[in-house]
C-alpha positions in Angstrom: 16.9 12.8 22.0 15.4 9.3 22.4 12.4 7.2 22.0 10.3 6.9 25.2 7.4 4.4 25.8 5.5 2.9 28.7 2.7 0.6 29.9 0.4 1.2 32.9 -1.3 -2.1 33.2 -4.5 -3.1 35.1 -2.7 -6.4 35.8 0.9 -7.3 35.0 2.9 -5.8 32.2 3.0 -8.1 29.2 6.5 -8.7 27.9 5.4 -9.2 24.3 3.7 -5.9 24.3 6.8 -4.2 25.8 8.9 -5.8 23.1 6.7 -4.2 20.4 7.2 -0.7 22.0 10.9 -1.4 22.5 11.5 -2.5 18.8 10.1 0.8 17.6 11.8 3.0 20.2 15.2 1.7 19.3 15.0 3.2 15.8 15.6 6.5 17.5 19.0 5.1 18.9 20.2 2.0 20.4 23.4 3.0 22.2 21.9 3.2 25.7 18.6 2.5 27.5 16.7 2.5 30.8 13.6 1.3 32.6 11.5 2.1 35.6 9.3 -0.7 36.9 7.9 -2.2 40.1 10.0 -4.9 41.8 9.2 -6.2 45.2 6.9 -3.4 46.1 9.2 -0.6 45.1 10.0 1.3 42.0 13.3 0.1 40.5 15.5 2.0 37.9 17.8 0.2 35.6 20.1 1.8 33.1 22.4 0.3 30.5 25.0 1.6 28.0 23.8 -0.9 25.5 20.9 -1.8 23.3 17.4 -1.7 24.9 16.7 -5.2 23.6 19.5 -6.6 25.7 18.3 -4.7 28.7 14.9 -6.0 28.3 16.2 -9.6 28.3 18.0 -8.9 31.5 14.9 -7.3 33.3 12.3 -9.3 35.2 8.9 -7.7 34.8 6.8 -10.2 36.7 4.4 -8.5 39.1 5.0 -5.1 37.8 2.0 -3.1 36.7 4.1 -0.4 35.3 7.1 0.0 32.9 8.5 3.2 31.7 11.4 3.0 29.2 13.6 4.8 26.8 16.1 4.1 24.1 18.6 6.7 22.9 21.4 7.5 20.6 24.9 8.4 21.6 25.7 12.1 21.9 28.5 13.4 24.2 28.9 10.0 25.9 27.0 7.2 27.5 26.8 8.5 31.0 24.0 10.9 30.4 21.5 8.1 30.6 17.9 8.1 31.8 15.7 7.6 33.8 16.6 10.7 35.8 15.9 10.3 39.5 15.8 12.9 42.4 14.4 11.4 45.6 11.0 10.0 44.7 10.5 11.7 41.3 11.6 10.0 38.0 11.5 11.3 34.6 12.1 9.9 31.1 12.4 12.7 28.6 12.6 12.9 24.8 14.0 16.2 23.7 16.7 18.7 24.6 16.3 21.6 27.0 18.4 24.5 25.6 18.2 26.8 28.7 18.7 24.5 31.6 21.7 26.4 32.9 19.7 29.6 33.0 16.8 27.9 34.8 19.1 26.5 37.4 20.5 30.0 38.1 17.0 31.7 38.0 15.5 29.2 40.5 18.4 28.6 42.8 17.7 24.9 42.8 20.6 22.4 43.5 22.0 20.9 40.4 23.2 17.4 41.1 23.8 16.0 37.6 24.9 17.4 34.2 22.2 15.9 32.1 19.7 18.7 30.9 16.6 16.6 31.8 17.4 16.9 35.6 15.9 20.4 35.6 12.5 18.8 34.7 12.6 16.6 38.0 13.9 19.5 40.1 11.1 21.9 39.0 8.6 19.1 39.6 9.8 18.5 43.1 9.6 22.2 43.7 6.1 22.6 42.4 4.7 19.7 44.4 6.3 20.9 47.6 4.9 24.5 47.1 1.4 23.5 45.9 0.8 20.2 47.7 -0.4 19.1 44.3 0.9 18.0 41.0 -1.9 19.4 38.8 -0.5 22.0 36.5 3.1 20.8 37.0 3.7 20.5 33.3 2.6 24.0 32.6 5.1 25.3 35.3 7.9 23.3 33.7 7.1 24.4 30.2 6.9 28.0 31.1 10.5 27.9 32.4 12.1 25.5 30.0 12.9 26.0 26.3 13.4 23.2 23.8 11.5 20.0 23.0 10.0 18.3 26.1 8.0 15.1 25.7 8.0 13.6 29.2 6.7 10.9 31.5 7.0 12.1 35.0 6.5 9.6 37.8 5.7 10.7 41.4 6.5 7.5 43.1 5.4 8.4 46.6 1.7 9.1 45.5 1.6 6.8 42.5 0.9 9.4 39.8 2.3 9.5 36.3 2.1 12.8 34.4 2.5 12.8 30.6 3.0 16.0 28.7 4.6 17.4 25.5 5.1 20.8 23.9 5.6 19.5 20.4 3.4 16.4 20.1 6.0 13.7 20.1 4.0 11.7 22.6 0.9 9.5 22.0 -1.3 7.7 24.4 -3.6 4.7 23.7 -5.8 2.1 25.6 -6.1 -1.6 25.3 -8.2 -3.8 27.6 -8.2 -1.0 30.4 -4.4 -0.6 30.3 -2.7 2.6 29.1 0.2 2.6 26.6 2.3 5.6 25.5 5.0 6.1 22.9 6.9 8.8 21.1 5.0 7.9 17.9 1.5 6.8 17.0 2.7 3.8 14.9 3.6 1.3 17.7 0.4 1.9 19.5 -1.5 1.1 16.3 0.6 -2.0 15.9 -0.6 -3.0 19.4 -4.1 -2.5 18.4 -4.7 0.3 21.0 -7.9 2.3 20.8 -8.5 6.0 21.4 -5.0 6.9 20.5 -4.5 10.5 21.1 -1.6 12.9 20.6 -0.6 14.6 23.8 0.1 18.2 23.2 -0.5 21.3 25.4 -2.6 19.5 28.1 -1.1 17.2 30.6 -2.5 13.7 31.3 -2.4 12.4 34.9 -2.6 8.6 35.3 -3.0 6.6 38.5 -0.6 3.7 38.8 -2.7 0.6 39.5 -1.9 -1.5 42.6 0.3 1.3 43.8 2.0 1.0 47.2 3.6 4.1 48.5 7.4 3.6 48.6 10.8 4.8 47.4 12.6 4.6 44.3 15.6 2.1 44.2 18.3 3.6 42.0 21.3 1.4 42.5 23.5 3.2 40.0 22.7 6.8 41.0 25.6 8.9 40.0 27.1 12.4 39.6 27.7 12.7 35.9 30.5 14.2 33.9 29.1 13.8 30.4 30.1 17.1 28.7 33.7 17.8 29.8 34.8 21.4 29.1 36.5 21.6 25.7 40.1 22.5 26.0 42.0 23.8 23.1 45.5 22.2 22.7 47.7 25.0 21.2 50.1 22.4 19.6 47.2 20.9 17.7 45.6 24.2 16.8 48.9 25.6 15.5 49.1 22.6 13.1 46.2 23.8 11.1 47.4 25.6 8.1 45.7 28.7 6.5 48.2 30.1 4.0 45.7 32.1 1.8 47.7 31.3 -1.4 47.7 33.8 -4.3 45.8 31.8 -7.0 44.4 33.1 -10.3 40.7 33.4 -10.0 37.8 34.2 -12.3 37.4 38.0 -12.8 33.6 37.6 -12.5 33.2 35.0 -9.7 35.9 33.8 -7.4 36.6 30.3 -8.6 40.3 29.6 -8.7 42.5 28.0 -11.4 42.6 24.8 -9.3 38.9 24.2 -9.9 38.4 21.0 -11.9 37.8 21.5 -15.6 38.0 25.3 -15.3 39.2 27.5 -18.1 39.1 31.2 -18.7 38.3 33.4 -21.6 40.5 36.4 -22.7 38.9 38.6 -20.1 39.5 36.1 -17.3 35.9 35.0 -17.0 35.5 31.2 -16.3 33.4 28.7 -18.2 31.4 28.1 -15.0 30.1 31.6 -15.3 29.5 31.4 -19.0 27.4 28.3 -18.6 25.5 29.3 -15.4 21.8 29.2 -15.4 20.2 31.1 -12.6 18.6 28.8 -10.0 17.2 31.2 -7.4 14.3 32.3 -9.5 11.3 30.8 -7.7 8.0 29.8 -9.4 4.9 31.5 -8.3 3.9 30.5 -4.7 0.4 29.9 -5.8 1.6 26.8 -7.8 2.8 25.2 -4.6 -0.4 26.1 -2.8 -2.3 24.3 -5.6 0.1 21.3 -5.6 -0.3 20.6 -1.8 -4.1 21.3 -1.7 -5.0 17.6 -2.2 -2.8 16.6 0.7 -4.3 18.9 3.3 -6.1 17.2 6.1 -8.9 18.6 8.3 -8.5 19.6 11.9 -5.3 18.8 13.8 -4.3 15.8 11.5 -0.7 15.9 10.3 -0.5 16.4 6.6 3.2 16.5 5.5 6.7 15.3 6.3 9.6 17.6 6.6 13.1 16.0 6.2 14.9 18.0 9.0 18.6 18.1 9.6 18.6 21.1 11.9 20.6 23.1 9.4 19.7 26.6 8.4 17.8 25.7 5.3 15.7 23.0 6.7 14.9 25.1 9.7 13.8 28.1 7.6 11.9 25.7 5.3 10.0 24.4 8.4 9.2 28.0 9.3 7.8 28.7 5.9 5.8 25.5 5.9 4.1 26.2 9.2 3.8 30.0 9.0 3.3 30.6 5.3 1.8 27.3 3.9 -0.1 26.7 7.2 0.6 23.0 6.9 0.7 20.6 9.9 4.0 18.9 9.5 6.0 16.1 11.3 9.7 16.5 11.0 12.0 13.5 10.2 15.6 13.5 11.2 18.2 10.9 10.2 21.1 10.9 12.7 24.1 9.0 11.3 26.5 10.0 14.0 27.7 13.2 12.6 24.9 15.5 13.7 26.5 17.7 16.3 25.0 18.7 19.6 24.5 22.3 18.2 22.5 20.7 15.4 20.4 18.7 17.8 19.8 21.8 20.0 18.6 23.8 17.0 16.2 20.9 16.1 14.9 21.1 19.6 14.4 24.9 19.5 12.6 24.8 16.2 10.2 21.9 17.0 9.4 23.4 20.4 8.7 26.9 19.2 6.5 25.7 16.3 4.9 22.8 18.3 6.1 20.3 15.7 6.6 16.5 16.2 10.0 15.2 15.4 10.6 11.6 14.3 14.2 10.5 14.7 15.7 7.5 12.9 19.1 6.7 14.3 21.7 4.6 12.6 23.9 2.2 14.6 26.1 5.1 15.3 29.1 3.2 16.7 29.1 1.2 13.5 28.7 4.2 11.3 31.6 5.9 12.9 33.8 2.9 12.5 32.9 2.9 8.9 33.9 6.5 8.5 37.2 5.8 10.3 38.0 2.9 8.0 37.4 5.1 5.0 39.4 8.1 6.3 42.3 5.8 7.1 42.1 4.4 3.5 42.1 8.0 2.2 45.1 9.0 4.3 47.1 6.2 2.7 46.4 7.5 -0.8 45.0 11.0 -0.6 42.7 11.8 -3.5 40.4 14.8 -3.5 37.9 13.0 -5.6 37.4 10.4 -2.8 36.7 12.8 0.0 32.9 12.5 -0.6 33.1 8.9 0.6 33.4 10.2 4.2 29.9 11.5 3.9 28.4 8.4 2.2 26.8 7.1 5.3 24.2 9.9 5.5 22.5 8.9 2.2 20.3 6.5 3.9 18.3 9.8 4.8 16.5 9.1 1.5 15.7 5.5 2.4 14.1 6.2 5.8 11.9 9.0 4.6 9.9 6.2 2.8 9.6 4.2 6.0 8.4 7.3 7.8 5.7 7.8 5.1 4.5 4.3 5.6 4.4 4.5 9.3 2.6 7.8 9.4 0.3 7.4 6.5 1.5 10.8 5.2 2.7 11.0 1.5 3.6 14.6 1.0 7.3 15.5 1.8 8.5 19.0 1.6 12.3 19.6 1.4 14.3 22.8 2.2 17.3 22.3 -0.1 19.3 25.4 -0.9 19.3 25.8 -4.7 22.8 27.3 -4.6 24.6 24.3 -3.0 25.9 23.0 -6.2 29.5 21.7 -5.9 30.7 20.4 -9.3 34.3 20.1 -7.9 33.6 17.2 -5.6 33.0 14.9 -8.5 35.2 17.0 -10.7 38.3 15.9 -8.8 37.3 12.4 -9.6 37.3 13.1 -13.3 33.6 13.8 -13.8 33.1 17.0 -15.9 30.5 19.5 -14.9 26.9 19.2 -16.2 25.9 22.8 -16.6 22.4 21.9 -17.7 21.7 20.2 -14.3 18.6 21.7 -12.7 18.6 20.1 -9.3 21.2 19.8 -6.5 21.0 16.0 -6.9 21.3 14.6 -10.3 19.7 11.2 -11.0 20.9 10.3 -14.4 21.8 6.7 -14.5 24.6 7.2 -17.0 26.2 9.9 -15.0 26.0 7.8 -11.7 27.5 4.7 -13.5 30.4 6.8 -14.7 30.9 8.3 -11.3 31.0 4.9 -9.6 33.4 3.6 -12.2 35.8 6.4 -11.6 35.5 6.1 -7.9 36.2 2.3 -8.1 39.4 3.1 -10.0 40.4 5.5 -7.3 39.6 3.0 -4.6 41.9 0.4 -6.2 44.8 2.7 -5.2 44.0 2.1 -1.5 42.7 -1.4 -0.8 41.5 -0.2 2.6 38.4 1.2 1.0 37.2 -2.4 0.4 36.0 -2.7 4.0 32.8 -3.5 5.8 31.4 -0.1 5.0 31.1 -0.8 1.3 27.6 -2.2 1.3 26.3 0.7 3.4 27.9 3.1 1.0 26.5 1.5 -2.2 23.0 1.0 -0.7 22.9 4.7 0.5 23.9 5.9 -3.0 21.1 3.7 -4.5 18.5 5.2 -2.3 19.6 8.7 -3.0 20.2 8.4 -6.8 18.2 5.6 -8.2 14.9 5.3 -6.3 11.9 7.2 -7.6 10.8 10.2 -5.5 7.1 10.7 -5.2 4.9 13.4 -3.5 8.2 15.4 -3.3 8.6 19.1 -3.6 11.3 21.7 -2.7 10.2 24.8 -0.8 12.9 26.9 -2.4 11.5 26.2 -5.8 8.7 28.5 -4.8 10.3 30.8 -2.2 13.4 32.8 -3.0 16.4 31.7 -0.9 17.7 34.8 0.8 20.6 34.4 3.3 20.0 37.6 5.2 16.3 36.9 5.7 16.9 33.3 6.7 19.7 34.3 9.3 17.6 37.1 10.7 14.5 35.0 11.0 16.2 32.0 12.6 18.4 34.0 15.1 16.0 36.7 16.1 12.6 34.8 16.0 13.9 31.4 17.2 17.0 32.2 19.1 18.8 29.8 16.7 22.2 28.9 17.9 25.3 29.7 15.8 28.8 28.1 16.0 31.6 29.6 18.1 34.3 28.7 15.5 33.0 30.3 12.3 31.0 33.3 11.1 28.9 31.4 8.6 25.6 29.7 9.6 26.0 27.1 6.8 26.7 23.4 7.8 27.4 24.3 11.4 25.3 21.3 12.6 27.4 18.9 10.3 30.2 17.3 12.1 32.0 16.4 8.8 32.1 19.8 7.0 35.0 21.3 8.9 37.5 18.5 8.1 36.6 18.0 4.5 36.7 21.7 3.8 40.0 21.8 5.4 41.3 19.1 3.1 40.0 20.9 0.0 41.3 24.2 1.0 44.8 23.0 2.1 45.4 21.1 -1.1 43.5 23.1 -3.7 43.2 26.5 -2.2 39.4 26.6 -2.1 36.5 25.0 -0.5 32.7 24.6 -0.9 32.4 28.1 0.5 34.1 29.5 -2.6 31.6 27.7 -5.0 28.7 28.8 -2.9 29.7 32.4 -2.8 30.4 32.2 -6.6 26.9 31.1 -7.2 25.6 34.0 -5.2 27.7 36.4 -7.2 26.2 34.9 -10.5 22.7 35.4 -9.0 23.4 39.0 -8.3 23.0 38.5 -4.5 26.5 39.6 -3.5 29.6 41.4 -5.1 32.8 39.7 -5.9 34.5 41.8 -3.4 32.1 40.8 -0.7 32.5 37.1 -1.6 36.3 37.4 -1.3 35.9 39.0 2.1 33.4 36.3 3.3 35.5 33.3 2.2 38.6 34.7 3.8 36.9 34.2 7.1 34.9 31.1 6.2 37.8 29.1 5.0 39.7 29.5 8.3 40.2 26.0 9.9 37.5 25.2 12.5 39.7 23.6 15.2 36.9 22.7 17.7 34.8 21.0 15.1 37.7 19.2 13.5 38.8 18.0 16.9 35.2 16.8 17.8 35.2 14.9 14.5 38.4 13.0 14.9 37.7 12.3 18.6 34.3 10.8 17.6 36.2 8.5 15.1 38.9 7.6 17.7 41.6 9.0 15.4 44.7 10.9 16.3 44.5 14.6 15.5 48.2 15.1 14.9 48.5 12.1 12.6 45.5 13.1 10.5 46.4 16.7 10.2 50.0 16.1 9.6 49.2 13.7 6.7 46.8 16.3 5.1 49.4 19.1 5.5 52.1 17.0 3.6 49.9 16.4 0.5 51.3 18.2 -2.5 49.5 21.4 -3.3 47.7 22.0 -6.5 49.0 25.6 -6.6 52.4 27.0 -6.5 53.9 27.6 -3.0 56.4 30.5 -2.5 
């Protein structure tokens, strides 16, 4: 997914205006970029595996009446770069097509590249050849392809540009007779464009001024190999331990004796059960309808922001917001480098099926991954279960950028799909923080609690000086935005809708063809690249993971039996080799070294 933008000028493209479009597009990712423009009476394509700002400085735009561009984040590699060119048809595409392999087979068209966006260009070529026209080409493409497609499609030989989108992540405006488009409305407003319209459903065909019929010069045309087939290495996979130790567990839930601060009564029932207050008891839905009434906007105007990870809870929350609340949302995704391709594909599925715009804010992913690697190396030198959470500190800026999205869109209301049962006392417990059973929210914001937590974490960091690295400011600022900033116009969907796992899974999988993982039976956290490794750390050392705490909460809610929970976690706690391997590859760390170190950590339970 990327930010796309363009100028179709009555004269020459103005560099300062392009810079405005570029500066906003790069918030969606800055790892690679590409342009299409006119140079010496022909269309020229430039691609780069670096920041779009740098590419712009290296690009001469004089005498060009058109510029189409994109800026994107890193996914499976840098070679899957756009624009995509086939003969004299060029596309820049924001989104992910989730069924491109099926469409290639169905149509029998020749596949030349690996990038999913190529199917758009191939279908466009086919349509134009069969119909001797390009009118209706977008409908033909959208009928065959699934997933988000916001696209600028240039037919170079006839000087026509087609803009279309199936989810509304594309806006068109005018200024002094010239046309400007962008993935979002905000940069067009900053350019003082008039008649800004969201492109959705209907295609827009634009003539390229001063067009001279010619070819597309694509100097770095290539056959790509961006998604190599994953190959399991048996020697690595066999390193992953799964001993299923015999540990004393609560007789009511399944929490083990290695849970921090746990103790049992004479009947073997733990203090977590005795102090549990049910969370999955929603308030009347009518209360939420009343709360959001002042935020509703007439017509097709967007009226709420949905923070959207692509996980099962945010996806089902989006379903409820559109289908039940009948709101007109824009989704917001913060990509910090640990959103997997499966997660991105599910984002694409949901936004396409529901026709919902998706705004992406991408971190400097290379830097974020370097930060994670530094902290993981520090952790491996002095393993401490209470410090595992520092590996996910980089995602807390999610809370920071939702405020930026509110300002840019002019939308205040944000609706969150947070699972009320995802309370994991043990992550802070291993650091020395006792459980706060009176806590009512997944995220606690008490200043005293936060200060104590950071004091204990600093003490633990002193045991491995490698923690004091360049990631420290990113970690602390993220924690600030999550825990200390005031949240306004902020509601949780599952405060008013009962969270039901079977209903959620059935809805997502059967109504939206939601994709599940190949290496686990659970649908929880499968789009999160970090979960498999940190759960392996917890389970290997302590004999349980967040799956045990989650299933224990379900037992206390009366949703599943203890026997069912034990059966579920036996499968869910199995090591997820493909996900762990992906994670360590992304960090540039050696699988055998990392797993070997984890396996040698003394266990918190007796080993026979």
